MITOR-431520 format. One record per residue (C-alpha): residue number from 1; x, y, z; residue in three letters. Coordinates in nm, 3 decimals, always signed. Layout:
N
<site num="NUM" u="X" v="Y" w="Z" residu="ALA"/>
...
This chain:
174
<site num="1" u="+0.001" v="+0.001" w="-0.020" residu="UNK"/>
<site num="2" u="+0.144" v="+0.373" w="-0.089" residu="UNK"/>
<site num="3" u="+0.103" v="+0.623" w="+0.166" residu="UNK"/>
<site num="4" u="-0.065" v="+0.952" w="+0.125" residu="UNK"/>
<site num="5" u="+0.175" v="+1.247" w="+0.101" residu="UNK"/>
<site num="6" u="+0.049" v="+1.489" w="+0.391" residu="UNK"/>
<site num="7" u="+0.034" v="+1.799" w="+0.159" residu="UNK"/>
<site num="8" u="-0.073" v="+1.709" w="-0.161" residu="UNK"/>
<site num="9" u="-0.294" v="+1.402" w="-0.072" residu="UNK"/>
<site num="10" u="-0.628" v="+1.657" w="-0.185" residu="UNK"/>
<site num="11" u="-0.505" v="+1.690" w="-0.510" residu="UNK"/>
<site num="12" u="-0.420" v="+1.381" w="-0.590" residu="UNK"/>
<site num="13" u="-0.767" v="+1.222" w="-0.502" residu="UNK"/>
<site num="14" u="-0.910" v="+1.510" w="-0.703" residu="UNK"/>
<site num="15" u="-0.684" v="+1.428" w="-0.968" residu="UNK"/>
<site num="16" u="-0.803" v="+1.063" w="-0.975" residu="UNK"/>
<site num="17" u="-1.151" v="+1.132" w="-1.089" residu="UNK"/>
<site num="18" u="-0.920" v="+1.338" w="-1.411" residu="UNK"/>
<site num="19" u="-0.871" v="+0.990" w="-1.579" residu="UNK"/>
<site num="20" u="-1.120" v="+0.702" w="-1.482" residu="UNK"/>
<site num="21" u="-0.975" v="+0.458" w="-1.710" residu="UNK"/>
<site num="22" u="-0.588" v="+0.483" w="-1.550" residu="UNK"/>
<site num="23" u="-0.771" v="+0.461" w="-1.196" residu="UNK"/>
<site num="24" u="-1.028" v="+0.177" w="-1.274" residu="UNK"/>
<site num="25" u="-1.307" v="+0.433" w="-1.172" residu="UNK"/>
<site num="26" u="-1.645" v="+0.429" w="-1.270" residu="UNK"/>
<site num="27" u="-1.886" v="+0.725" w="-1.314" residu="UNK"/>
<site num="28" u="-2.068" v="+0.630" w="-0.997" residu="UNK"/>
<site num="29" u="-1.776" v="+0.596" w="-0.787" residu="UNK"/>
<site num="30" u="-1.653" v="+0.945" w="-0.960" residu="UNK"/>
<site num="31" u="-1.975" v="+1.057" w="-0.770" residu="UNK"/>
<site num="32" u="-1.957" v="+0.898" w="-0.488" residu="UNK"/>
<site num="33" u="-1.576" v="+1.016" w="-0.428" residu="UNK"/>
<site num="34" u="-1.727" v="+1.398" w="-0.526" residu="UNK"/>
<site num="35" u="-2.015" v="+1.361" w="-0.256" residu="UNK"/>
<site num="36" u="-1.731" v="+1.204" w="+0.028" residu="UNK"/>
<site num="37" u="-1.515" v="+1.527" w="-0.036" residu="UNK"/>
<site num="38" u="-1.843" v="+1.756" w="-0.040" residu="UNK"/>
<site num="39" u="-1.938" v="+1.636" w="+0.289" residu="UNK"/>
<site num="40" u="-1.601" v="+1.660" w="+0.430" residu="UNK"/>
<site num="41" u="-1.570" v="+2.009" w="+0.301" residu="UNK"/>
<site num="42" u="-1.938" v="+2.095" w="+0.484" residu="UNK"/>
<site num="43" u="-1.808" v="+1.984" w="+0.809" residu="UNK"/>
<site num="44" u="-1.480" v="+2.269" w="+0.788" residu="UNK"/>
<site num="45" u="-1.531" v="+2.622" w="+0.939" residu="UNK"/>
<site num="46" u="-1.594" v="+2.894" w="+0.688" residu="UNK"/>
<site num="47" u="-1.241" v="+3.014" w="+0.696" residu="UNK"/>
<site num="48" u="-1.096" v="+2.638" w="+0.632" residu="UNK"/>
<site num="49" u="-1.328" v="+2.577" w="+0.344" residu="UNK"/>
<site num="50" u="-1.262" v="+2.949" w="+0.183" residu="UNK"/>
<site num="51" u="-0.890" v="+2.839" w="+0.241" residu="UNK"/>
<site num="52" u="-0.943" v="+2.485" w="+0.084" residu="UNK"/>
<site num="53" u="-1.140" v="+2.601" w="-0.212" residu="UNK"/>
<site num="54" u="-0.917" v="+2.945" w="-0.281" residu="UNK"/>
<site num="55" u="-0.553" v="+2.712" w="-0.233" residu="UNK"/>
<site num="56" u="-0.681" v="+2.405" w="-0.429" residu="UNK"/>
<site num="57" u="-0.945" v="+2.482" w="-0.675" residu="UNK"/>
<site num="58" u="-0.856" v="+2.826" w="-0.777" residu="UNK"/>
<site num="59" u="-0.469" v="+2.808" w="-0.717" residu="UNK"/>
<site num="60" u="-0.454" v="+3.104" w="-0.545" residu="UNK"/>
<site num="61" u="-0.138" v="+3.189" w="-0.302" residu="UNK"/>
<site num="62" u="-0.103" v="+3.185" w="+0.091" residu="UNK"/>
<site num="63" u="-0.063" v="+3.564" w="+0.021" residu="UNK"/>
<site num="64" u="-0.374" v="+3.621" w="-0.193" residu="UNK"/>
<site num="65" u="-0.567" v="+3.409" w="+0.047" residu="UNK"/>
<site num="66" u="-0.456" v="+3.568" w="+0.364" residu="UNK"/>
<site num="67" u="-0.565" v="+3.904" w="+0.190" residu="UNK"/>
<site num="68" u="-0.892" v="+3.764" w="+0.123" residu="UNK"/>
<site num="69" u="-0.960" v="+3.638" w="+0.478" residu="UNK"/>
<site num="70" u="-0.776" v="+3.940" w="+0.638" residu="UNK"/>
<site num="71" u="-0.538" v="+3.743" w="+0.811" residu="UNK"/>
<site num="72" u="-0.165" v="+3.697" w="+0.826" residu="UNK"/>
<site num="73" u="+0.089" v="+3.480" w="+0.647" residu="UNK"/>
<site num="74" u="+0.129" v="+3.288" w="+0.936" residu="UNK"/>
<site num="75" u="-0.244" v="+3.247" w="+1.052" residu="UNK"/>
<site num="76" u="-0.269" v="+3.143" w="+0.671" residu="UNK"/>
<site num="77" u="-0.021" v="+2.845" w="+0.745" residu="UNK"/>
<site num="78" u="-0.201" v="+2.769" w="+1.035" residu="UNK"/>
<site num="79" u="-0.544" v="+2.756" w="+0.855" residu="UNK"/>
<site num="80" u="-0.397" v="+2.531" w="+0.597" residu="UNK"/>
<site num="81" u="-0.241" v="+2.274" w="+0.815" residu="UNK"/>
<site num="82" u="-0.592" v="+2.269" w="+1.022" residu="UNK"/>
<site num="83" u="-0.799" v="+2.239" w="+0.750" residu="UNK"/>
<site num="84" u="-0.600" v="+1.966" w="+0.543" residu="UNK"/>
<site num="85" u="-0.545" v="+1.760" w="+0.910" residu="UNK"/>
<site num="86" u="-0.910" v="+1.747" w="+0.937" residu="UNK"/>
<site num="87" u="-1.043" v="+1.664" w="+0.578" residu="UNK"/>
<site num="88" u="-0.756" v="+1.393" w="+0.586" residu="UNK"/>
<site num="89" u="-0.890" v="+1.265" w="+0.933" residu="UNK"/>
<site num="90" u="-1.291" v="+1.312" w="+0.795" residu="UNK"/>
<site num="91" u="-1.197" v="+1.118" w="+0.418" residu="UNK"/>
<site num="92" u="-0.945" v="+0.828" w="+0.565" residu="UNK"/>
<site num="93" u="-1.199" v="+0.563" w="+0.611" residu="UNK"/>
<site num="94" u="-1.301" v="+0.616" w="+0.266" residu="UNK"/>
<site num="95" u="-0.965" v="+0.690" w="+0.103" residu="UNK"/>
<site num="96" u="-0.866" v="+0.360" w="+0.251" residu="UNK"/>
<site num="97" u="-1.156" v="+0.124" w="+0.155" residu="UNK"/>
<site num="98" u="-1.179" v="+0.310" w="-0.208" residu="UNK"/>
<site num="99" u="-0.861" v="+0.355" w="-0.316" residu="UNK"/>
<site num="100" u="-0.664" v="+0.113" w="-0.089" residu="UNK"/>
<site num="101" u="-0.427" v="+0.396" w="+0.075" residu="UNK"/>
<site num="102" u="-0.290" v="+0.375" w="+0.377" residu="UNK"/>
<site num="103" u="-0.451" v="+0.693" w="+0.527" residu="UNK"/>
<site num="104" u="-0.328" v="+0.719" w="+0.902" residu="UNK"/>
<site num="105" u="-0.554" v="+0.979" w="+1.113" residu="UNK"/>
<site num="106" u="-0.351" v="+1.196" w="+1.296" residu="UNK"/>
<site num="107" u="-0.436" v="+1.237" w="+1.653" residu="UNK"/>
<site num="108" u="-0.291" v="+1.483" w="+1.904" residu="UNK"/>
<site num="109" u="-0.062" v="+1.364" w="+2.145" residu="UNK"/>
<site num="110" u="-0.009" v="+1.026" w="+1.925" residu="UNK"/>
<site num="111" u="+0.310" v="+0.885" w="+2.004" residu="UNK"/>
<site num="112" u="+0.569" v="+0.898" w="+1.742" residu="UNK"/>
<site num="113" u="+0.401" v="+1.120" w="+1.525" residu="UNK"/>
<site num="114" u="+0.597" v="+1.441" w="+1.378" residu="UNK"/>
<site num="115" u="+0.295" v="+1.668" w="+1.323" residu="UNK"/>
<site num="116" u="+0.288" v="+1.861" w="+1.622" residu="UNK"/>
<site num="117" u="+0.159" v="+2.155" w="+1.483" residu="UNK"/>
<site num="118" u="-0.094" v="+2.034" w="+1.307" residu="UNK"/>
<site num="119" u="-0.325" v="+1.883" w="+1.604" residu="UNK"/>
<site num="120" u="-0.634" v="+1.968" w="+1.609" residu="UNK"/>
<site num="121" u="-0.754" v="+2.183" w="+1.894" residu="UNK"/>
<site num="122" u="-0.860" v="+2.009" w="+2.186" residu="UNK"/>
<site num="123" u="-1.189" v="+2.217" w="+2.184" residu="UNK"/>
<site num="124" u="-1.252" v="+2.176" w="+1.828" residu="UNK"/>
<site num="125" u="-1.259" v="+1.801" w="+1.830" residu="UNK"/>
<site num="126" u="-1.468" v="+1.778" w="+2.126" residu="UNK"/>
<site num="127" u="-1.860" v="+1.678" w="+2.036" residu="UNK"/>
<site num="128" u="-1.982" v="+1.957" w="+2.277" residu="UNK"/>
<site num="129" u="-1.801" v="+2.243" w="+2.119" residu="UNK"/>
<site num="130" u="-2.054" v="+2.492" w="+2.092" residu="UNK"/>
<site num="131" u="-2.133" v="+2.458" w="+2.471" residu="UNK"/>
<site num="132" u="-1.808" v="+2.460" w="+2.552" residu="UNK"/>
<site num="133" u="-1.766" v="+2.788" w="+2.356" residu="UNK"/>
<site num="134" u="-2.040" v="+2.944" w="+2.599" residu="UNK"/>
<site num="135" u="-1.877" v="+2.864" w="+2.908" residu="UNK"/>
<site num="136" u="-1.538" v="+3.023" w="+2.760" residu="UNK"/>
<site num="137" u="-1.763" v="+3.320" w="+2.608" residu="UNK"/>
<site num="138" u="-1.971" v="+3.377" w="+2.980" residu="UNK"/>
<site num="139" u="-1.618" v="+3.477" w="+3.105" residu="UNK"/>
<site num="140" u="-1.645" v="+3.798" w="+3.285" residu="UNK"/>
<site num="141" u="-1.378" v="+4.060" w="+3.247" residu="UNK"/>
<site num="142" u="-1.269" v="+4.079" w="+3.633" residu="UNK"/>
<site num="143" u="-1.295" v="+3.686" w="+3.639" residu="UNK"/>
<site num="144" u="-0.979" v="+3.484" w="+3.619" residu="UNK"/>
<site num="145" u="-0.908" v="+3.211" w="+3.333" residu="UNK"/>
<site num="146" u="-0.866" v="+2.952" w="+3.655" residu="UNK"/>
<site num="147" u="-1.279" v="+2.987" w="+3.720" residu="UNK"/>
<site num="148" u="-1.354" v="+2.898" w="+3.318" residu="UNK"/>
<site num="149" u="-1.079" v="+2.606" w="+3.359" residu="UNK"/>
<site num="150" u="-1.267" v="+2.482" w="+3.652" residu="UNK"/>
<site num="151" u="-1.620" v="+2.479" w="+3.490" residu="UNK"/>
<site num="152" u="-1.489" v="+2.297" w="+3.212" residu="UNK"/>
<site num="153" u="-1.315" v="+2.041" w="+3.392" residu="UNK"/>
<site num="154" u="-1.666" v="+2.002" w="+3.606" residu="UNK"/>
<site num="155" u="-1.923" v="+2.036" w="+3.326" residu="UNK"/>
<site num="156" u="-1.751" v="+1.863" w="+3.043" residu="UNK"/>
<site num="157" u="-1.443" v="+1.659" w="+3.184" residu="UNK"/>
<site num="158" u="-1.227" v="+1.887" w="+2.979" residu="UNK"/>
<site num="159" u="-0.895" v="+1.929" w="+3.128" residu="UNK"/>
<site num="160" u="-0.722" v="+2.229" w="+2.966" residu="UNK"/>
<site num="161" u="-0.376" v="+2.344" w="+3.158" residu="UNK"/>
<site num="162" u="-0.335" v="+2.688" w="+3.008" residu="UNK"/>
<site num="163" u="-0.550" v="+2.948" w="+2.938" residu="UNK"/>
<site num="164" u="-0.382" v="+3.037" w="+2.592" residu="UNK"/>
<site num="165" u="-0.542" v="+2.748" w="+2.479" residu="UNK"/>
<site num="166" u="-0.903" v="+2.888" w="+2.529" residu="UNK"/>
<site num="167" u="-0.811" v="+3.222" w="+2.422" residu="UNK"/>
<site num="168" u="-0.648" v="+3.064" w="+2.074" residu="UNK"/>
<site num="169" u="-0.921" v="+2.842" w="+2.010" residu="UNK"/>
<site num="170" u="-1.181" v="+3.133" w="+2.070" residu="UNK"/>
<site num="171" u="-0.954" v="+3.367" w="+1.842" residu="UNK"/>
<site num="172" u="-0.890" v="+3.124" w="+1.560" residu="UNK"/>
<site num="173" u="-1.272" v="+2.963" w="+1.522" residu="UNK"/>
<site num="174" u="-1.478" v="+3.090" w="+1.229" residu="UNK"/>
C-alpha cells in the first residue's frame, strides 16, 4: 500500500477522478468521491472552506488568501494545516476503503507522530464544542481564567492546562 503524502493528498484524490480508465473508477465512483469530499468540506469552518477552495481549486497563493481572509501569513499557514488535517481525518476511512491507500488518522498527542503543529484543537474536536464555547464566552472581565478552566473540568471533564488554549481557540474559530 502506498502512503498519502501529507501536503498533496487532496490534489491526488481530486485528480484521480480526472482519468477514470487510469484509476479504474466508474462514473458512480466519481460521484461517490465527489460526494464524500463535499461532505468533508461541509464540516470545515467557513475560513477553512474558503482557504481550501481558494488554494486547491482556484490556485491562489497564501498571500492572496491571507489578504482575502484578512489574516496574516502565519495564520494562513496554520489555517491550511488545520483544514488539511481535518479533511484527511474525515476522509481517511473512505480513502482506505475506496483507493486502498494507507491514510492514518492523525490524533493530537499520538506518540511517534511528527505532526505536532497540525494537532486539532482539544475544543474543536470535542463533540460539545458549542457548549464549551458558551462557557468560555461567559468569562467576565474581572474573572480569572482559573474559574473557566474549573467549569470546563466539572461540566465537560475537559482538562485544559493553560488559558492560552482557550484564548487561541476563540481567536481562531470561524
